[in-house]
C-alpha positions in Angstrom: 90.3 89.5 102.6 89.4 93.2 102.0 90.4 96.1 104.3 86.9 96.8 105.5 85.8 93.2 105.8 85.1 91.4 109.1 87.4 88.4 109.6 84.8 85.6 110.0 87.6 83.2 110.9 88.7 85.4 113.8 85.1 85.9 114.9 84.3 82.2 115.0 87.5 81.4 116.8 86.3 83.8 119.6 82.7 82.3 119.4 84.0 78.7 119.6 86.3 79.5 122.5 83.5 81.2 124.4 81.2 78.3 123.8 83.7 75.7 124.9 84.8 77.5 128.0 81.2 77.6 129.3 82.0 74.0 130.4 84.6 72.2 132.4 87.3 71.1 131.9 88.0 73.8 129.3 87.0 76.6 131.6 89.5 75.5 134.3 92.4 75.8 131.8 92.2 79.6 131.7 92.1 82.5 134.2 88.7 84.1 135.0 89.8 87.3 133.3 90.4 85.5 130.0 87.0 83.8 130.2 85.4 87.1 130.9 87.2 88.8 128.0 85.7 86.4 125.5 82.2 86.5 127.1 82.2 90.3 126.7 83.8 90.1 123.2 81.2 87.7 121.7 78.5 90.0 123.2 80.0 92.9 121.3 80.4 91.2 117.9 78.3 92.5 115.0 74.9 90.9 114.5 74.1 88.1 113.9 77.4 86.8 115.5 76.6 88.4 118.9 73.5 86.2 119.2 75.8 83.3 119.9 76.4 85.0 123.3 72.9 84.1 124.4 72.5 80.9 122.3 75.6 79.2 123.6 74.5 79.6 127.2 72.3 76.6 126.4 74.1 73.3 127.2 71.9 71.5 124.6 72.8 74.0 121.9 76.5 73.7 122.7 76.3 69.9 122.4 74.5 70.3 119.1 77.2 72.6 117.7 80.0 70.4 119.0 78.4 67.3 117.4 78.3 68.8 114.0 81.6 70.5 114.2 83.3 67.2 115.2 81.4 65.3 112.5 82.6 67.7 109.7 86.1 68.5 110.9 87.2 66.4 113.9 89.7 68.2 116.1 88.9 71.8 115.0 87.4 72.7 118.4 90.3 71.4 120.4 92.9 73.2 118.3 91.3 76.5 119.3 91.5 75.7 123.0 95.1 74.5 122.7 96.4 77.4 120.7 95.0 79.8 123.2 96.4 77.8 126.1 100.0 77.5 124.8 100.3 81.1 123.6 98.9 82.4 126.9 101.4 80.3 128.8 104.3 81.2 126.6 103.6 85.0 126.8 103.5 84.7 130.6 106.8 82.8 130.7 108.5 85.4 128.5 107.1 88.2 130.5 108.6 86.7 133.6 111.9 86.5 131.7 112.0 90.3 131.2 110.3 90.7 127.8 109.1 94.3 127.7 107.0 94.5 124.6 104.7 92.5 122.3 103.7 92.9 118.7 100.6 90.9 117.6 100.3 90.3 113.8 96.8 89.9 112.4 95.5 90.2 116.0 91.8 89.6 115.3 89.9 89.4 118.6 92.8 87.9 120.6 93.2 88.6 124.3 96.9 88.6 124.7 97.7 92.3 124.2 94.7 93.5 126.2 95.6 91.2 129.1 99.3 92.1 129.2 99.2 95.9 128.5 98.2 96.6 132.2 101.2 94.5 133.3 103.7 97.1 132.2 104.2 95.5 128.8 104.0 97.7 125.7 101.7 96.0 123.3 100.8 96.7 119.7 98.1 94.9 117.6 98.2 95.1 113.8 95.1 94.2 111.7 92.9 95.5 108.9 91.0 98.8 109.4 87.7 97.0 109.9 89.1 94.7 112.6 90.9 97.5 114.4 87.7 99.6 114.5 85.8 96.7 116.0 88.6 96.1 118.5 88.8 99.8 119.5 85.1 99.8 120.1 85.3 96.7 122.3 88.3 97.8 124.4 86.7 101.2 125.1 83.3 99.8 125.9 84.7 97.2 128.4 87.5 99.4 129.8 90.4 97.3 128.3 91.9 100.4 126.7 95.3 101.3 128.3 98.2 103.6 127.5 100.3 100.5 126.8 97.8 99.1 124.3 98.2 100.3 120.7 95.8 99.3 117.9 97.1 100.1 114.5 95.7 99.5 111.0 97.7 97.4 108.6 96.5 95.8 105.4 99.1 93.2 104.5 100.8 92.5 102.1 100.1 95.9 100.6 101.4 97.7 103.7 105.1 97.3 104.7 105.6 95.9 108.2 109.0 97.5 108.4 107.6 100.9 107.5 104.9 100.6 110.1 107.4 99.7 112.8 109.7 102.5 111.8 106.8 105.0 112.1 105.7 103.7 115.6 108.0 105.2 118.3 106.4 103.2 121.1 107.9 99.9 119.9 111.6 100.1 120.6 114.0 98.1 118.4 116.5 97.2 121.2 113.9 95.9 123.8 113.2 92.2 124.3 110.2 91.6 122.1 107.5 89.0 121.7 106.0 88.6 118.2 102.7 86.7 118.2 101.6 85.3 114.8 98.6 83.2 115.7 96.9 81.9 112.5 98.8 84.6 110.6 101.4 83.1 108.2 99.0 80.6 106.7 97.2 83.3 104.7 100.3 84.6 102.9 102.6 83.1 100.3 106.1 81.8 101.1 107.7 84.9 99.6 105.4 87.3 101.6 106.1 85.4 104.8 109.8 85.7 104.1 109.3 89.5 103.8 107.6 89.7 107.2 110.4 87.7 108.8 113.0 89.8 107.1 111.3 93.0 108.3 111.3 91.8 111.9 114.9 90.8 111.6 115.9 94.2 110.2 113.9 96.3 112.6 114.6 94.6 116.0 118.1 94.5 117.4 117.2 93.2 120.8 116.2 89.7 121.8 113.3 88.5 119.7 110.9 85.5 120.2 108.3 84.6 117.6 105.3 82.6 118.7 103.3 81.1 115.8 100.9 78.5 114.6 101.0 76.4 111.5 98.6 74.1 109.5 100.4 71.5 107.5 97.4 70.5 105.3 99.3 67.6 103.8 98.7 65.8 107.1 94.9 66.0 106.8 93.0 63.4 104.8 91.8 64.5 101.4 88.2 65.0 102.6 89.1 66.8 105.8 91.6 69.0 103.9 88.8 69.9 101.4 86.4 70.7 104.3 89.0 72.9 106.1 90.0 74.8 103.0 86.4 75.2 101.9 85.4 76.6 105.3 88.2 79.2 105.1 87.0 80.2 101.6 83.4 80.5 102.7 84.6 82.9 105.4 86.1 85.1 102.6 89.8 84.1 103.1 92.3 81.9 101.5 95.2 79.7 102.7 98.3 80.5 100.7 101.4 79.3 102.5 101.3 75.6 101.5 104.3 74.5 103.6 104.6 71.5 105.8 106.3 71.7 109.2 109.7 71.0 107.8 109.3 73.6 105.1 108.1 76.2 107.5 111.0 75.6 109.9 113.4 75.9 107.0 111.8 79.3 106.0 112.2 80.5 109.6 115.8 79.4 109.6 116.5 81.2 106.4 115.6 84.4 108.2 117.6 83.7 111.4 114.7 82.3 113.5 115.6 79.1 115.2 113.2 76.6 116.8 113.1 76.5 120.6 109.8 74.6 121.0 107.9 72.7 118.4 104.6 71.4 119.8 102.9 68.7 117.7 99.5 67.3 118.4 100.9 64.3 120.2 102.5 66.6 122.8 99.3 68.7 123.1 97.4 65.6 123.9 100.0 64.5 126.4 100.2 67.9 128.1 96.6 69.0 128.2 94.0 66.5 126.9 95.0 63.4 128.7 95.5 65.0 132.2 92.0 66.5 131.9 90.4 63.4 130.5 89.4 65.1 127.3 88.6 62.5 124.6 88.2 64.8 121.6 90.9 64.7 118.9 93.1 67.5 117.7 93.1 68.6 114.1 95.9 66.8 112.2 98.7 68.9 110.9 98.4 71.6 113.6 101.6 72.9 115.2 102.7 75.6 117.7 106.1 77.0 117.4 108.3 79.1 119.6 111.3 80.4 117.7 114.1 82.9 118.6 115.9 85.2 116.2 119.6 84.4 116.3 121.7 87.4 117.2 
């Protein structure tokens, strides 16, 4: 991905979330302010992406898109709903436990920082110059800009995460900190991910909790793995990590991050889909992790 390139994967995550939450039971899983955030966001995307705002108001068109999405890559839609749900809940829980600041890596068009900055949490998003410019335009247009919300350019791995943190005085090393890495590590090599984890470990001295997602592609069938990787490449990006769940957990442990919650698809189904009578599958190999840096 280039510095001045729109992240199509981030844009389509927002579009799919907006389309799904037009309907129950997906809409009832989220607060109205989160629903409104993505409705406004999709409307503010560059053309032709913003045309989905009007198009997906049609129930027939939503059913059409869901049919083809599930035919090509079953479970992709539900993984979007579930990653947003768990991360939103985890951030709320950590905020109630006294966490004072949040750093969002590769933030894309996510809502977490914008929603939590007005709640006395210092929040900083890092992303490419193009994505930050788009996000700045959006937060100003819809009055999400806040003194606690910092949007900063970072083109990884060329830029150093440690140097960015050292230059930003608003993010304090000793404060209890949430790190959000939603769909972030998958796009970097094992060595590069190790550098990010090492930089976090070096900079922060206070309590540190990392919330992340992982795709273990070896758990997808050959055809579905091909479709998933091909769709990412068509969006102008590339999956590089190549670790399964055990390998990723081992990498975290190497850098002093210890698992506190590992959510496999079976638990997601039990926690969310079954109670809401949702029959769609979840993409195999998808995990959510909450890890703490050991002192």
